[in-house]
C-alpha positions as CSV (number, residue, x, y, z in Angstrom):
1,M,91.3,124.2,94.0
2,E,91.0,121.9,96.9
3,R,87.2,122.2,96.8
4,L,87.3,121.3,93.1
5,T,89.4,118.2,93.5
6,N,87.6,117.2,96.7
7,G,90.4,114.8,97.6
8,Q,90.1,112.9,94.4
9,P,93.0,112.0,92.2
10,T,93.4,114.9,89.7
11,L,95.5,115.7,86.7
12,I,95.8,119.4,85.6
13,V,97.4,119.9,82.2
14,L,98.3,123.4,80.8
15,D,99.8,123.0,77.3
16,E,102.0,125.7,75.9
17,I,100.9,128.3,78.4
18,S,103.1,131.0,76.7
19,R,100.3,131.7,74.2
20,Y,97.8,132.4,77.0
21,F,100.4,134.4,78.9
22,R,100.8,136.8,75.9
23,A,97.0,137.3,75.9
24,A,97.0,137.9,79.6
25,K,99.7,140.6,79.3
26,A,97.4,142.5,77.0
27,T,94.6,142.6,79.6
28,V,94.7,145.5,82.0
29,V,93.7,144.7,85.6
30,G,93.8,147.7,87.9
31,N,97.3,149.1,87.9
32,S,98.7,145.9,86.5
33,D,97.9,143.2,83.9
34,L,96.3,139.8,84.0
35,A,99.7,138.1,83.4
36,K,100.8,138.8,87.0
37,Q,97.6,137.1,88.1
38,V,98.4,134.1,85.9
39,V,101.8,133.8,87.4
40,A,100.3,133.9,90.9
41,F,97.8,131.2,89.9
42,L,100.6,129.0,88.5
43,F,102.5,129.3,91.7
44,S,99.5,128.4,93.7
45,L,99.0,125.3,91.5
46,M,102.6,124.3,91.9
47,D,102.5,124.7,95.7
48,L,99.2,122.7,95.9
49,A,100.6,119.9,93.7
50,A,103.8,119.8,95.8
51,A,101.8,119.5,99.0
52,T,99.3,117.0,97.7
53,S,99.9,113.3,97.0
54,N,97.0,112.8,94.5
55,L,97.4,115.9,92.3
56,V,99.6,116.2,89.3
57,F,100.2,119.5,87.6
58,V,101.8,119.3,84.2
59,Y,102.6,122.4,82.1
60,S,104.5,122.8,78.9
61,L,106.3,125.8,77.5
62,A,106.9,126.3,73.8
63,S,110.5,126.5,72.7
64,A,112.4,129.8,73.0
65,S,112.4,129.9,69.1
66,D,108.6,129.5,68.9
67,T,106.3,132.4,68.0
68,F,105.7,132.8,71.8
69,G,109.5,132.5,72.6
70,E,109.6,135.8,74.4
71,E,106.8,134.7,76.8
72,T,108.3,131.3,77.2
73,T,111.6,132.8,78.2
74,E,109.9,135.2,80.6
75,L,107.8,132.4,82.2
76,H,110.8,130.1,82.5
77,E,112.8,132.8,84.3
78,I,109.9,133.6,86.6
79,I,109.4,130.0,87.6
80,Q,113.1,129.4,88.1
81,A,113.5,132.6,90.2
82,S,110.7,131.5,92.4
83,A,112.6,128.3,93.4
84,R,109.4,126.3,92.7
85,Q,109.7,122.5,92.5
86,D,109.6,121.3,89.0
87,R,110.7,118.2,87.3
88,V,111.6,118.6,83.7
89,L,110.7,115.6,81.7
90,S,111.1,114.8,78.1
91,P,108.0,112.7,77.2
92,S,109.7,111.1,74.2
93,S,112.6,109.7,76.2
94,D,111.5,109.7,79.9
95,V,109.2,107.1,81.4
96,K,109.2,108.9,84.8
97,I,106.0,110.9,84.0
98,Y,104.1,107.7,83.5
99,N,105.0,106.4,86.9
100,I,104.3,109.7,88.6
101,V,100.9,110.0,87.1
102,K,100.1,106.3,87.7
103,Q,101.1,106.6,91.4
104,R,99.3,109.8,92.1
105,L,96.1,109.2,90.2
106,F,95.3,105.5,90.3
107,A,95.1,103.0,93.1
108,S,95.9,100.3,90.6
109,V,96.2,100.0,86.8
110,S,94.9,97.0,84.9
111,Q,97.5,96.0,82.3
112,E,94.7,94.9,80.0
113,A,92.8,98.2,80.4
114,A,96.1,100.1,79.8
115,Q,96.8,98.1,76.7
116,N,93.3,98.7,75.4
117,A,93.5,102.4,76.0
118,A,96.9,102.6,74.3
119,K,95.5,100.8,71.2
120,E,92.5,103.2,71.1
121,Y,94.8,106.2,71.3
122,L,97.0,104.8,68.6
123,N,94.0,104.2,66.4
124,T,92.8,107.7,67.0
125,Y,96.1,109.2,66.0
126,R,96.5,107.0,63.0
127,N,93.0,108.0,61.8
128,S,93.6,111.7,62.6
129,R,93.5,114.2,59.7
130,T,96.0,116.3,61.6
131,S,99.7,116.1,60.5
132,L,101.4,114.5,63.5
133,P,105.1,114.6,64.3
134,E,107.2,111.7,63.2
135,G,107.0,108.9,65.7
136,C,103.5,109.6,66.8
137,T,101.8,107.3,64.3
138,D,103.6,104.0,65.1
139,A,103.5,102.0,68.3
140,R,106.9,101.4,69.9
């Protein structure tokens, strides 16, 4: 991973990994399954992000009541049992993630560029044919 990032600011996002974990559990690898390798890979990413000042690793888990709830619970327990560093953030109510990403990935952020990017994202979401959750179509 260090060769891939080459010392450059890097953001790695794995969204709702429980779905992929289920598929990995169904793939036999030797005397085990791919899910065990996925867990080892996640731990390596977490360790690297904790030891690196310009790498942010963000993952999300579906809720326990989701279709992949069993896998979500299993992953959550594995991650907690490993005593890995994690910071649970609620994107809708917590601004900390913005500051963490900004600090680790950018030397500076132009306010004008940030406002332009936000407007473009908002326009993209407003024009999306996808049904978005309430609160995602209006600027705050």
